[in-house]
C-alpha positions as a printed NumPy array, in Angstrom:
array([[-27.663,  46.512,   4.634],
       [-27.249,  46.043,   0.909],
       [-25.466,  42.729,   1.475],
       [-28.242,  41.497,   3.765],
       [-30.913,  42.347,   1.2  ],
       [-28.875,  40.57 ,  -1.482],
       [-28.499,  37.442,   0.64 ],
       [-32.219,  37.433,   1.402],
       [-32.976,  37.732,  -2.296],
       [-30.659,  34.857,  -3.174],
       [-32.247,  32.551,  -0.613],
       [-35.722,  33.584,  -1.748],
       [-34.879,  32.695,  -5.342],
       [-33.339,  29.424,  -4.183],
       [-36.491,  28.533,  -2.271],
       [-38.609,  29.351,  -5.325],
       [-36.382,  27.253,  -7.541],
       [-35.57 ,  30.163,  -9.849],
       [-31.848,  30.329,  -9.067],
       [-29.709,  27.663, -10.778],
       [-27.729,  25.787,  -8.141],
       [-24.835,  24.132,  -9.972],
       [-22.229,  23.69 ,  -7.247],
       [-23.645,  20.857,  -5.168],
       [-23.424,  17.623,  -7.163],
       [-20.058,  18.037,  -8.841],
       [-18.657,  15.723, -11.54 ],
       [-21.929,  13.842, -11.935],
       [-22.747,  11.848, -15.078],
       [-25.287,  13.229, -17.573],
       [-28.894,  12.809, -16.351],
       [-31.401,  10.409, -17.853],
       [-34.357,  11.414, -20.009],
       [-37.048,  11.344, -17.296],
       [-38.814,  14.659, -16.554],
       [-38.574,  13.802, -12.836],
       [-35.817,  13.322, -10.31 ],
       [-36.161,  10.596,  -7.684],
       [-35.004,  10.589,  -4.064],
       [-34.799,   6.978,  -2.818],
       [-35.283,   7.614,   0.873],
       [-35.442,   5.342,   3.911],
       [-34.291,   4.661,   7.419],
       [-30.811,   3.065,   7.144],
       [-31.032,  -0.665,   6.318],
       [-34.719,  -0.484,   5.421],
       [-34.199,  -1.076,   1.7  ],
       [-32.595,   2.064,   0.286],
       [-30.568,   0.22 ,  -2.302],
       [-33.465,  -1.994,  -3.292],
       [-35.111,   1.247,  -4.412],
       [-31.91 ,   2.529,  -6.031],
       [-31.487,  -0.634,  -8.084],
       [-35.169,  -0.721,  -8.969],
       [-35.164,   2.877, -10.234],
       [-32.012,   2.143, -12.242],
       [-33.581,  -0.944, -13.811],
       [-36.811,   0.857, -14.67 ],
       [-34.853,   3.312, -16.823],
       [-35.082,   7.049, -17.276],
       [-32.857,   7.987, -14.331],
       [-29.117,   8.077, -13.671],
       [-27.649,   7.904, -10.163],
       [-26.25 ,  11.344,  -9.337],
       [-23.329,   9.64 ,  -7.559],
       [-23.927,  11.005,  -4.065],
       [-25.497,   9.795,  -0.859],
       [-27.773,  12.458,   0.584],
       [-28.663,  12.943,   4.24 ],
       [-30.663,  15.284,   6.454],
       [-27.874,  17.856,   6.654],
       [-25.076,  16.678,   4.345],
       [-24.099,  14.893,   1.139],
       [-21.233,  12.489,   0.424],
       [-19.846,  11.547,  -2.984],
       [-19.696,   7.813,  -3.675],
       [-16.377,   6.785,  -5.238],
       [-15.898,   3.893,  -7.693],
       [-14.232,   1.761,  -4.99 ],
       [-17.284,   2.029,  -2.732],
       [-15.815,   4.608,  -0.36 ],
       [-17.595,   7.821,   0.549],
       [-16.021,  11.248,   0.692],
       [-16.352,  13.099,   3.982],
       [-19.745,  14.745,   4.057],
       [-20.226,  18.319,   2.94 ],
       [-22.582,  20.144,   5.276],
       [-25.597,  20.925,   3.1  ],
       [-29.132,  20.849,   4.542],
       [-31.667,  18.809,   2.617],
       [-33.624,  21.76 ,   1.136],
       [-30.364,  23.055,  -0.351],
       [-29.156,  19.85 ,  -1.985],
       [-32.701,  19.026,  -3.116],
       [-32.809,  22.344,  -4.956],
       [-29.768,  21.23 ,  -6.959],
       [-31.217,  17.937,  -8.208],
       [-32.142,  17.969, -11.864],
       [-34.653,  15.932, -13.816],
       [-33.325,  12.54 , -14.853],
       [-31.286,  11.988, -11.675],
       [-31.85 ,   9.663,  -8.735],
       [-30.048,   9.427,  -5.396],
       [-29.85 ,   7.265,  -2.3  ],
       [-30.975,   9.129,   0.79 ],
       [-31.384,   8.866,   4.547],
       [-33.25 ,  12.102,   5.149],
       [-35.385,  12.645,   8.229],
       [-38.736,  14.343,   7.857],
       [-38.426,  18.116,   7.501],
       [-41.503,  20.335,   7.011],
       [-39.481,  22.875,   5.008],
       [-38.207,  20.182,   2.666],
       [-41.699,  18.74 ,   2.33 ],
       [-43.172,  22.11 ,   1.382],
       [-40.349,  22.777,  -1.047],
       [-40.799,  19.415,  -2.748],
       [-44.575,  19.799,  -2.992],
       [-43.928,  22.942,  -5.017],
       [-41.623,  21.137,  -7.46 ],
       [-43.532,  19.313, -10.217],
       [-40.353,  17.471, -11.198],
       [-39.94 ,  16.027,  -7.7  ],
       [-40.52 ,  12.374,  -6.8  ],
       [-39.598,  10.695,  -3.523],
       [-39.896,   6.977,  -2.855],
       [-39.905,   6.192,   0.87 ],
       [-39.494,   2.564,   1.885],
       [-40.235,   1.143,   5.344],
       [-39.294,  -2.189,   6.853],
       [-40.11 ,  -4.193,   9.966],
       [-37.767,  -2.76 ,  12.65 ],
       [-37.112,  -6.303,  13.91 ],
       [-35.601,  -7.228,  10.547],
       [-33.74 ,  -3.916,  10.448],
       [-31.878,  -5.047,  13.585],
       [-30.59 ,  -8.177,  11.851],
       [-29.829,  -6.266,   8.667],
       [-27.723,  -3.793,  10.659],
       [-25.78 ,  -6.621,  12.312],
       [-25.051,  -8.278,   8.968],
       [-24.08 ,  -4.966,   7.36 ],
       [-21.706,  -3.857,  10.117],
       [-20.068,  -7.201,  10.855],
       [-20.237,  -9.164,   7.605],
       [-20.659,  -6.964,   4.523],
       [-17.75 ,  -5.99 ,   2.281],
       [-19.251,  -2.518,   1.813],
       [-19.276,  -1.299,   5.437],
       [-15.511,  -1.029,   6.165],
       [-14.852,   0.515,   2.748],
       [-17.375,   3.322,   3.068],
       [-15.546,   5.213,   5.823],
       [-12.135,   4.8  ,   7.387],
       [-13.816,   4.967,  10.783],
       [-16.07 ,   2.049,   9.881],
       [-13.178,  -0.403,   9.764],
       [-12.226,   0.595,  13.307],
       [-15.835,   0.35 ,  14.482],
       [-16.111,  -3.166,  13.096],
       [-12.955,  -4.226,  14.913],
       [-13.974,  -2.592,  18.187],
       [-17.517,  -3.918,  17.915],
       [-16.291,  -7.44 ,  17.256],
       [-14.156,  -7.308,  20.393],
       [-17.013,  -5.998,  22.53 ],
       [-19.66 ,  -8.244,  20.978],
       [-17.93 , -11.42 ,  19.772],
       [-21.017, -13.431,  18.825],
       [-24.212, -12.923,  16.84 ],
       [-26.473, -12.923,  19.898],
       [-24.612, -10.113,  21.673],
       [-24.466,  -8.06 ,  18.459],
       [-28.205,  -8.4  ,  18.023],
       [-28.751,  -7.377,  21.649],
       [-26.602,  -4.265,  21.25 ],
       [-28.323,  -3.212,  18.025],
       [-31.785,  -3.96 ,  19.382],
       [-31.175,  -1.725,  22.389],
       [-29.712,   1.118,  20.334],
       [-32.214,   1.279,  17.453],
       [-35.012,   3.091,  19.37 ],
       [-32.424,   5.75 ,  20.356],
       [-30.945,   6.081,  16.866],
       [-33.257,   8.807,  15.583],
       [-35.387,   6.391,  13.571],
       [-38.589,   8.066,  14.785],
       [-37.565,  11.291,  13.049],
       [-38.418,   9.599,   9.731],
       [-41.981,   8.65 ,  10.679],
       [-43.801,  11.672,   9.271],
       [-42.755,  10.713,   5.744],
       [-45.154,   7.752,   6.097],
       [-48.18 ,   9.973,   5.513],
       [-46.549,  12.799,   3.593],
       [-48.098,  13.83 ,   0.256],
       [-44.548,  14.58 ,  -0.932],
       [-43.624,  10.911,  -1.357],
       [-44.859,   7.444,  -2.243],
       [-44.439,   5.073,   0.706],
       [-43.955,   1.354,   0.081],
       [-43.249,  -1.576,   2.377],
       [-40.032,  -3.515,   1.871],
       [-41.768,  -6.824,   2.459],
       [-44.435,  -6.2  ,  -0.197],
       [-41.992,  -4.943,  -2.818],
       [-39.492,  -7.72 ,  -2.126],
       [-42.156, -10.412,  -2.453],
       [-43.015,  -9.085,  -5.916],
       [-39.374,  -9.019,  -6.995],
       [-38.373, -12.391,  -5.496],
       [-36.666, -14.762,  -7.914],
       [-38.814, -17.721,  -6.839],
       [-41.927, -15.744,  -7.735],
       [-41.158, -14.956, -11.391],
       [-44.405, -16.531, -12.575],
       [-46.41 , -13.969, -10.649],
       [-48.755, -11.923, -12.822],
       [-49.934,  -9.315, -10.309],
       [-47.538,  -6.556,  -9.23 ],
       [-49.574,  -3.893,  -7.382],
       [-46.63 ,  -2.273,  -5.57 ],
       [-44.353,  -2.331,  -8.596],
       [-47.143,  -0.943, -10.761],
       [-47.755,   1.897,  -8.297],
       [-44.069,   2.809,  -8.416],
       [-43.992,   2.774, -12.224],
       [-47.139,   4.888, -12.429],
       [-45.791,   7.326,  -9.829],
       [-42.568,   7.779, -11.793],
       [-44.385,   8.03 , -15.11 ],
       [-42.595,   4.961, -16.481],
       [-43.891,   1.934, -18.423],
       [-44.904,  -0.95 , -16.201],
       [-42.497,  -3.894, -16.013],
       [-42.584,  -7.31 , -14.405],
       [-40.116,  -8.639, -11.847],
       [-38.616, -10.981, -14.454],
       [-37.752,  -7.995, -16.657],
       [-35.973,  -6.143, -13.849],
       [-33.709,  -8.635, -12.013],
       [-32.657,  -6.263,  -9.224],
       [-32.36 ,  -8.483,  -6.136],
       [-28.911,  -8.864,  -4.615],
       [-27.366,  -6.094,  -6.707],
       [-27.455,  -3.283,  -4.149],
       [-24.291,  -1.72 ,  -2.776],
       [-25.055,  -2.787,   0.804],
       [-26.733,  -6.129,   0.101],
       [-25.875,  -8.783,   2.696],
       [-26.213, -11.693,   0.293],
       [-28.421, -13.429,   2.862],
       [-31.097, -15.542,   1.194],
       [-33.998, -14.748,   3.501],
       [-34.875, -11.074,   3.864],
       [-38.346, -11.086,   5.405],
       [-38.915, -12.317,   8.963],
       [-35.263, -13.284,   9.432],
       [-35.407, -12.037,  13.033],
       [-37.532, -15.086,  13.916],
       [-34.598, -17.348,  13.055],
       [-31.747, -15.257,  14.437],
       [-33.163, -13.948,  17.704],
       [-33.139, -15.842,  20.992],
       [-35.772, -15.81 ,  23.789],
       [-34.116, -12.912,  25.648],
       [-34.171, -10.874,  22.426],
       [-37.927, -11.329,  22.192],
       [-38.229, -10.002,  25.756],
       [-36.454,  -6.849,  24.574],
       [-38.676,  -6.635,  21.482],
       [-41.686,  -6.454,  23.817],
       [-40.34 ,  -3.346,  25.562],
       [-42.422,  -0.209,  25.13 ],
       [-39.677,   1.55 ,  23.163],
       [-39.335,  -1.175,  20.568],
       [-43.009,  -2.086,  20.363],
       [-43.699,   1.56 ,  19.555],
       [-41.329,   1.426,  16.573],
       [-42.927,  -1.752,  15.265],
       [-46.498,  -0.486,  15.612],
       [-45.871,   3.056,  14.356],
       [-44.133,   1.784,  11.228],
       [-47.202,  -0.312,  10.464],
       [-46.348,  -3.822,  11.692],
       [-47.983,  -6.216,  14.132],
       [-46.472,  -5.99 ,  17.637],
       [-44.336,  -8.8  ,  18.981],
       [-46.814, -11.255,  20.572],
       [-46.942, -12.174,  24.218],
       [-44.471, -14.826,  25.367],
       [-45.578, -18.435,  25.141],
       [-45.57 , -18.815,  28.915],
       [-48.108, -16.02 ,  29.277],
       [-50.42 , -17.833,  26.852],
       [-49.951, -21.372,  28.216],
       [-50.003, -20.672,  31.968],
       [-53.681, -19.836,  31.947],
       [-55.911, -17.022,  30.807],
       [-55.412, -15.123,  34.052],
       [-51.645, -14.923,  33.593],
       [-52.071, -13.756,  30.016],
       [-54.532, -11.089,  31.09 ],
       [-52.201,  -9.874,  33.839],
       [-49.309,  -9.632,  31.37 ],
       [-51.475,  -7.824,  28.822],
       [-52.735,  -5.449,  31.511],
       [-49.176,  -4.536,  32.573],
       [-48.155,  -3.973,  28.95 ],
       [-51.27 ,  -1.884,  28.305],
       [-50.597,   0.309,  31.358],
       [-46.973,   0.757,  30.273],
       [-47.925,   1.728,  26.732],
       [-50.732,   4.01 ,  27.937],
       [-48.454,   5.715,  30.432],
       [-45.837,   6.264,  27.736],
       [-48.435,   7.805,  25.427],
       [-49.624,  10.155,  28.181],
       [-46.055,  11.227,  28.924],
       [-45.391,  11.921,  25.242],
       [-48.611,  13.922,  24.912],
       [-47.679,  15.955,  27.968],
       [-44.207,  16.657,  26.598],
       [-45.634,  17.74 ,  23.244],
       [-48.117,  20.029,  24.985],
       [-45.391,  21.506,  27.145],
       [-47.319,  20.74 ,  30.316],
       [-48.246,  17.861,  32.548],
       [-50.964,  15.225,  32.358],
       [-52.702,  13.144,  34.948],
       [-52.808,   9.382,  34.734],
       [-56.224,   9.343,  36.409]])
């Protein structure tokens, strides 16, 4: 009984932030001078390292040297490899972050973590979102072409080899990734979009402000919001020079709307599926438009196509509402 009471007391102190937690981020460099710590969070390939490099360039924070996830952390080694993850849930590793640190993160929404962070005045989370259609292409380039992917994990090198054998060309790799993304757990991140525990920014808007060919730009609303949120002096894109420096950068010149160049007609048919359209719309982007044939073969054909899509989307929404309510719903 005494041991149980002691354990309960320890976890209570940990939750309140009154118990120093010094055994999570080992061998980290000294923190920066900022009174805040910053979690650079996103869905994988949505712009995590754009945030990491931006926070570094703004000053005040030092990378803690770990990748953080929903239920684990992994130390990043100088050669770009990651240690095997240590099983630590997000509220636990978040309690160990100190002011002046930043970290890259792929952490799904968690109400306990949100409540914990809202009670920490030194907490800051930047959450970046990106058009899921571009995420597909970014995943393909990362897995099959980047130097970083096979170095991160031993298993990654095997996955690249096996994936290349199964999907030997760009089109088949895009198809595979497009089909798997809605099932990847990406929707578990959605609640961060409206969370008061973070500042949400769009990749496309931030990237356009940081683009090299836009250095003469004088208005930086997204960049200014980030600086103000972190309590740092405002800087211009020309002062920062962060593009292309991220650990997982593909080196590809075009970052926004690249799916329009790389995807083929059958890919666009898959983009119009209910599962993928939901991702696009829920993350705040315009849905993939109707196919050209539906628009050019007469208004009646377009209306019939739109009606089928509407019924499909409406039926999916009703099924989700029924599942959330734990009961059944009528389509009448």
